[in-house]
KOLLUM-125927 format. One line per field, with one value per residue: residue number from 1; residue in three letters; x negated, z, y of N, C-alpha, C in turn. Coordinates in Angstrom, 1 decimal. Atoms other than C-alpha are relative to their C-alpha. Layout:
BEGIN
k (NUM | ...)
r (Ala | ...)
n_east (X | ...)
n_up (Z | ...)
n_north (Y | ...)
ca_east (X | ...)
ca_up (Z | ...)
ca_north (Y | ...)
c_east (X | ...)
c_up (Z | ...)
c_north (Y | ...)
//
This chain:
BEGIN
k (1 | 2 | 3 | 4 | 5 | 6 | 7 | 8 | 9 | 10 | 11 | 12 | 13 | 14 | 15 | 16 | 17 | 18 | 19 | 20 | 21 | 22 | 23 | 24 | 25 | 26 | 27 | 28 | 29 | 30 | 31 | 32 | 33 | 34 | 35 | 36 | 37 | 38 | 39 | 40 | 41 | 42 | 43 | 44 | 45 | 46 | 47 | 48 | 49 | 50 | 51 | 52 | 53 | 54 | 55 | 56 | 57 | 58 | 59 | 60 | 61 | 62 | 63 | 64 | 65 | 66 | 67 | 68 | 69 | 70 | 71 | 72 | 73 | 74 | 75 | 76 | 77 | 78 | 79 | 80 | 81 | 82 | 83 | 84 | 85 | 86 | 87 | 88 | 89 | 90 | 91 | 92 | 93 | 94 | 95 | 96 | 97 | 98 | 99 | 100 | 101 | 102 | 103 | 104 | 105 | 106 | 107 | 108 | 109 | 110 | 111 | 112 | 113 | 114 | 115 | 116 | 117)
r (Unk | Unk | Unk | Unk | Unk | Unk | Unk | Unk | Unk | Unk | Unk | Unk | Unk | Unk | Unk | Unk | Unk | Unk | Unk | Unk | Unk | Unk | Unk | Unk | Unk | Unk | Unk | Unk | Unk | Unk | Unk | Unk | Unk | Unk | Unk | Unk | Unk | Unk | Unk | Unk | Unk | Unk | Unk | Unk | Unk | Unk | Unk | Unk | Unk | Unk | Unk | Unk | Unk | Unk | Unk | Unk | Unk | Unk | Unk | Unk | Unk | Unk | Unk | Unk | Unk | Unk | Unk | Unk | Unk | Unk | Unk | Unk | Unk | Unk | Unk | Unk | Unk | Unk | Unk | Unk | Unk | Unk | Unk | Unk | Unk | Unk | Unk | Unk | Unk | Unk | Unk | Unk | Unk | Unk | Unk | Unk | Unk | Unk | Unk | Unk | Unk | Unk | Unk | Unk | Unk | Unk | Unk | Unk | Unk | Unk | Unk | Unk | Unk | Unk | Unk | Unk | Unk)
n_east (-0.8 | 0.2 | -0.9 | -1.1 | 0.3 | -1.1 | -0.3 | -1.2 | -0.5 | -1.4 | -0.8 | 0.5 | 1.4 | -0.1 | 1.1 | -0.2 | 1.1 | -0.3 | 0.8 | -0.2 | -1.4 | -0.8 | 0.5 | -0.7 | -1.4 | 0.0 | 0.2 | -1.3 | -1.1 | 0.3 | 0.4 | 1.4 | 1.1 | 0.1 | 0.9 | -0.9 | -1.0 | 0.8 | 0.2 | -1.2 | -0.3 | 1.0 | -0.2 | -1.4 | -0.8 | -0.6 | -1.4 | -0.4 | 0.5 | 1.3 | 0.1 | -0.6 | 0.6 | 1.2 | -0.3 | -0.8 | 0.8 | 1.0 | -0.7 | -0.3 | 1.3 | 0.5 | -0.8 | -1.3 | -0.9 | -0.5 | -1.1 | 0.5 | 0.8 | -1.0 | -0.7 | 1.0 | 0.1 | -1.2 | 0.1 | 1.0 | -0.4 | -0.9 | 0.8 | 1.0 | -0.2 | 0.7 | 1.4 | 0.8 | 0.1 | 1.0 | 1.4 | 0.1 | 0.2 | 1.3 | 1.0 | -0.1 | 0.6 | 1.4 | 0.7 | 0.0 | 0.6 | 1.3 | 0.7 | 1.4 | 0.1 | 0.5 | -1.1 | -0.5 | 0.6 | 1.1 | 0.7 | 0.7 | 0.6 | 1.0 | 1.3 | 0.0 | -0.2 | -1.1 | 0.2 | -1.2 | -0.4)
n_up (-1.2 | -0.3 | 0.4 | -1.0 | -1.1 | -0.4 | -1.5 | -0.6 | -0.8 | -0.3 | 1.2 | 0.7 | 0.5 | 1.2 | 0.5 | -0.1 | 0.7 | 0.1 | 0.9 | -0.2 | 0.0 | -1.2 | -1.2 | 0.1 | -0.4 | -1.4 | -0.5 | 0.2 | -0.9 | -1.5 | -0.1 | -0.6 | 0.6 | -0.4 | -1.2 | -1.1 | -0.3 | -0.7 | -1.4 | -0.7 | -0.3 | -1.0 | -1.2 | -0.5 | 0.1 | 1.3 | 0.3 | 0.6 | 1.4 | -0.1 | -0.1 | 1.1 | 1.3 | 0.4 | 0.3 | 1.2 | 1.2 | 0.2 | 0.7 | 1.4 | 0.7 | 0.3 | 1.1 | -0.3 | 0.5 | -1.1 | -0.7 | -0.7 | -1.1 | -1.0 | -0.6 | -0.9 | -1.3 | -0.8 | -0.7 | -1.0 | -1.1 | -0.8 | -0.7 | -0.8 | -0.5 | 0.8 | -0.5 | 0.7 | 1.4 | 0.0 | 0.0 | 1.4 | 0.8 | -0.2 | 0.6 | 1.5 | 0.3 | -0.2 | 1.1 | 1.3 | -0.1 | -0.7 | 0.2 | 0.3 | 1.5 | 0.3 | 0.3 | 1.3 | 1.1 | 0.7 | -0.8 | -1.1 | -1.0 | 0.6 | 0.1 | 0.4 | 1.4 | 0.1 | 1.1 | 0.7 | -0.2)
n_north (0.4 | 1.4 | 1.0 | 0.2 | 0.9 | 0.9 | -0.2 | 0.5 | -1.0 | 0.5 | 0.2 | 1.2 | -0.1 | -0.8 | -0.8 | -1.4 | -0.8 | -1.4 | -0.8 | -1.5 | -0.4 | 0.5 | -0.8 | -1.3 | 0.2 | 0.1 | -1.4 | -0.7 | 0.6 | -0.3 | -1.4 | -0.1 | 0.8 | 1.4 | 0.1 | -0.4 | 1.1 | 1.1 | -0.4 | 0.0 | 1.4 | 0.5 | -0.7 | 0.3 | -1.3 | 0.1 | -0.2 | 1.2 | 0.0 | 0.3 | 1.5 | 0.7 | -0.4 | 0.8 | 1.3 | 0.0 | -0.4 | 1.1 | 1.1 | -0.5 | -0.1 | 1.4 | 0.6 | 0.3 | -1.0 | -0.9 | 0.6 | 1.1 | -0.6 | -0.5 | 1.1 | 0.6 | -0.8 | 0.1 | 1.3 | -0.1 | -0.9 | 0.9 | 1.0 | -0.6 | -1.4 | -1.0 | 0.0 | 1.1 | -0.5 | -1.2 | 0.6 | 0.5 | -1.1 | -0.6 | 0.9 | -0.1 | -1.3 | 0.1 | 0.7 | -0.7 | -1.3 | 0.1 | 1.2 | -0.1 | 0.1 | 1.3 | 1.0 | -0.4 | 0.7 | -0.6 | -0.9 | 0.7 | -0.9 | -0.8 | 0.7 | 1.4 | 0.3 | 0.9 | 1.0 | 0.3 | 1.4)
ca_east (-110.6 | -110.8 | -109.2 | -106.0 | -106.3 | -104.3 | -102.7 | -100.4 | -98.1 | -94.5 | -93.1 | -95.0 | -98.2 | -98.7 | -101.1 | -101.7 | -103.6 | -103.6 | -104.7 | -104.9 | -101.3 | -100.1 | -102.3 | -100.7 | -97.2 | -98.0 | -99.2 | -96.0 | -93.7 | -95.6 | -96.4 | -100.0 | -103.3 | -104.0 | -106.8 | -104.2 | -101.7 | -104.4 | -105.3 | -101.7 | -101.3 | -104.5 | -103.6 | -100.0 | -98.6 | -97.0 | -93.7 | -91.6 | -92.7 | -96.3 | -95.7 | -93.5 | -95.1 | -98.5 | -97.0 | -94.5 | -97.0 | -99.5 | -97.0 | -96.1 | -99.8 | -100.5 | -97.7 | -94.5 | -91.4 | -90.1 | -86.9 | -88.6 | -91.0 | -88.0 | -86.3 | -89.5 | -89.9 | -86.3 | -86.9 | -90.0 | -88.4 | -85.9 | -88.6 | -91.1 | -91.3 | -92.4 | -95.4 | -96.5 | -95.9 | -98.0 | -101.0 | -100.4 | -100.1 | -103.3 | -105.2 | -103.9 | -104.8 | -108.2 | -109.1 | -108.4 | -109.8 | -112.8 | -115.3 | -119.0 | -120.3 | -121.6 | -118.1 | -117.3 | -117.8 | -121.2 | -122.4 | -125.0 | -127.0 | -129.3 | -132.7 | -131.5 | -131.4 | -128.1 | -128.5 | -126.1 | -124.4)
ca_up (90.7 | 92.5 | 91.4 | 93.2 | 96.6 | 97.8 | 101.3 | 103.5 | 105.2 | 106.7 | 103.1 | 102.0 | 100.1 | 97.5 | 95.4 | 96.0 | 94.0 | 94.2 | 91.2 | 91.0 | 90.0 | 92.9 | 95.3 | 94.0 | 94.3 | 98.0 | 98.5 | 96.9 | 99.0 | 102.3 | 101.6 | 102.6 | 101.2 | 101.3 | 103.9 | 106.1 | 105.7 | 106.6 | 109.7 | 110.7 | 110.4 | 112.4 | 115.1 | 115.4 | 114.4 | 111.2 | 109.6 | 108.0 | 104.4 | 105.6 | 106.3 | 103.3 | 100.4 | 100.5 | 100.5 | 97.8 | 95.5 | 96.2 | 95.0 | 91.9 | 91.2 | 91.2 | 88.6 | 90.5 | 89.2 | 91.3 | 92.0 | 93.1 | 95.3 | 97.0 | 97.6 | 99.1 | 101.5 | 102.5 | 103.4 | 105.2 | 107.3 | 108.5 | 109.4 | 111.0 | 113.0 | 111.3 | 113.6 | 112.2 | 108.7 | 109.6 | 110.2 | 106.7 | 105.1 | 106.7 | 105.5 | 101.9 | 101.9 | 103.4 | 100.7 | 97.9 | 99.3 | 101.3 | 100.3 | 100.1 | 96.5 | 96.6 | 96.3 | 93.0 | 89.9 | 88.4 | 91.3 | 93.9 | 96.7 | 95.8 | 94.7 | 93.8 | 90.4 | 89.4 | 87.5 | 84.8 | 85.4)
ca_north (85.3 | 82.0 | 78.8 | 77.6 | 75.9 | 72.9 | 73.3 | 71.4 | 73.7 | 73.5 | 73.7 | 70.6 | 70.1 | 72.8 | 74.8 | 78.4 | 81.1 | 84.9 | 86.8 | 90.6 | 91.0 | 88.8 | 90.8 | 94.0 | 92.5 | 91.7 | 95.3 | 96.7 | 94.4 | 95.1 | 98.8 | 98.2 | 97.0 | 93.3 | 93.8 | 95.7 | 92.9 | 90.3 | 92.3 | 92.7 | 88.9 | 88.2 | 90.7 | 89.3 | 92.7 | 91.5 | 92.3 | 89.6 | 90.5 | 90.3 | 86.6 | 85.7 | 87.7 | 86.0 | 82.6 | 83.3 | 85.1 | 82.3 | 79.6 | 81.7 | 82.3 | 78.6 | 78.0 | 77.6 | 79.4 | 82.4 | 80.6 | 77.5 | 79.5 | 81.2 | 77.9 | 76.4 | 79.4 | 79.2 | 75.5 | 76.3 | 79.1 | 76.4 | 74.0 | 76.3 | 79.6 | 82.7 | 82.6 | 79.3 | 80.7 | 83.8 | 81.5 | 80.0 | 83.4 | 84.7 | 81.7 | 82.0 | 85.8 | 85.1 | 82.6 | 85.1 | 88.3 | 87.1 | 84.5 | 83.9 | 84.1 | 80.5 | 78.9 | 80.6 | 78.4 | 79.2 | 81.3 | 80.4 | 81.9 | 84.8 | 83.5 | 80.1 | 78.5 | 76.9 | 73.6 | 72.7 | 69.4)
c_east (-0.3 | 1.0 | 1.1 | -0.6 | 1.2 | 0.1 | 1.1 | 0.4 | 1.5 | 0.9 | -0.4 | -1.5 | 0.0 | -1.3 | 0.3 | -1.1 | 0.6 | -0.9 | 0.2 | 1.4 | 0.8 | -0.4 | 0.8 | 1.5 | 0.1 | -0.1 | 1.3 | 1.1 | -0.3 | -0.3 | -1.3 | -1.0 | 0.0 | -0.8 | 0.8 | 1.0 | -0.7 | -0.2 | 1.3 | 0.3 | -0.9 | 0.2 | 1.4 | 0.8 | 0.7 | 1.5 | 0.4 | -0.6 | -1.5 | -0.3 | 0.4 | -0.6 | -1.2 | 0.3 | 0.8 | -0.8 | -1.1 | 0.5 | 0.2 | -1.4 | -0.6 | 0.9 | 1.4 | 0.9 | 0.4 | 1.1 | -0.4 | -0.8 | 0.9 | 0.7 | -1.0 | -0.2 | 1.2 | 0.0 | -1.0 | 0.4 | 1.0 | -0.7 | -1.0 | 0.3 | -0.7 | -1.4 | -0.9 | -0.3 | -1.0 | -1.4 | -0.3 | -0.3 | -1.3 | -1.1 | 0.0 | -0.7 | -1.5 | -0.8 | -0.2 | -0.6 | -1.3 | -0.6 | -1.5 | -0.2 | -0.3 | 1.2 | 0.8 | -0.6 | -1.1 | -0.8 | -0.7 | -0.6 | -1.1 | -1.3 | 0.0 | 0.3 | 1.1 | -0.3 | 1.3 | 0.2 | 1.0)
c_up (0.2 | -0.5 | 1.1 | 1.1 | 0.3 | 1.6 | 0.4 | 1.0 | 0.4 | -1.2 | -0.8 | -0.4 | -1.3 | -0.4 | 0.2 | -0.7 | -0.1 | -1.0 | 0.3 | -0.1 | 1.2 | 1.2 | -0.1 | 0.3 | 1.5 | 0.5 | -0.2 | 1.0 | 1.5 | 0.2 | 0.8 | -0.9 | 0.5 | 1.2 | 1.2 | 0.3 | 0.7 | 1.5 | 0.8 | 0.4 | 1.1 | 1.4 | 0.6 | 0.0 | -1.3 | -0.1 | -0.8 | -1.4 | 0.0 | 0.0 | -1.4 | -1.4 | -0.4 | -0.4 | -1.3 | -1.2 | -0.2 | -0.8 | -1.4 | -0.7 | -0.4 | -1.1 | 0.4 | -0.4 | 1.2 | 0.7 | 0.9 | 1.3 | 1.1 | 0.8 | 1.0 | 1.3 | 0.8 | 0.8 | 1.1 | 1.2 | 0.9 | 0.8 | 1.0 | 0.4 | -0.9 | 0.6 | -0.6 | -1.4 | -0.1 | -0.1 | -1.5 | -0.9 | 0.1 | -0.7 | -1.6 | -0.4 | 0.1 | -1.1 | -1.2 | 0.1 | 0.7 | -0.3 | -0.2 | -1.5 | -0.5 | -0.4 | -1.2 | -1.1 | -0.7 | 0.8 | 1.1 | 0.9 | -0.7 | 0.1 | -0.3 | -1.5 | -0.1 | -1.1 | -0.7 | 0.0 | -1.1)
c_north (-1.5 | -0.9 | -0.3 | -1.0 | -0.9 | 0.2 | -0.7 | 1.0 | -0.4 | -0.2 | -1.2 | 0.1 | 0.7 | 0.7 | 1.4 | 0.8 | 1.4 | 0.7 | 1.5 | 0.5 | -0.5 | 0.8 | 1.3 | -0.2 | -0.1 | 1.4 | 0.7 | -0.4 | 0.4 | 1.4 | 0.2 | -0.8 | -1.4 | -0.1 | 0.5 | -1.1 | -1.2 | 0.4 | 0.0 | -1.5 | -0.5 | 0.5 | -0.3 | 1.3 | 0.1 | 0.3 | -1.3 | -0.2 | -0.3 | -1.5 | -0.6 | 0.3 | -0.7 | -1.4 | -0.1 | 0.3 | -1.1 | -1.2 | 0.4 | 0.1 | -1.3 | -0.7 | -0.3 | 1.1 | 0.8 | -0.6 | -1.2 | 0.4 | 0.5 | -1.1 | -0.7 | 0.8 | -0.1 | -1.3 | 0.1 | 0.8 | -0.8 | -1.0 | 0.5 | 1.4 | 0.9 | 0.1 | -1.0 | 0.4 | 1.2 | -0.5 | -0.5 | 1.2 | 0.7 | -0.9 | 0.1 | 1.4 | -0.1 | -0.6 | 0.8 | 1.4 | 0.0 | -1.4 | 0.2 | -0.3 | -1.5 | -1.0 | 0.4 | -0.9 | 0.7 | 1.0 | -0.8 | 1.1 | 0.9 | -0.7 | -1.4 | -0.2 | -1.0 | -1.0 | -0.3 | -1.5 | -0.5)
//
């Protein structure tokens, strides 16, 4: 899985990471696969849990406690619309279910030689 990303969002500046267990928790909470959740977010056909679950699980995946993640999300929902948070959730999900192989540590483009630094 990919390393955590840093992101500035309506809740502040935080790290987010989604491992397999976090992706499964999103699927359970949203009753849909992560790709379906991402499509609903992108098509603006989301449900509230489609927005909140990826953010919460991303915070937890990067090391925040469940309680602190809930408080952070509560604060963010007071500061920003669910629409704004849907954009954040889509970006978090996209970063962990879609990427080009070259941005993984130790991976490069096909046919290239990686140098050790």
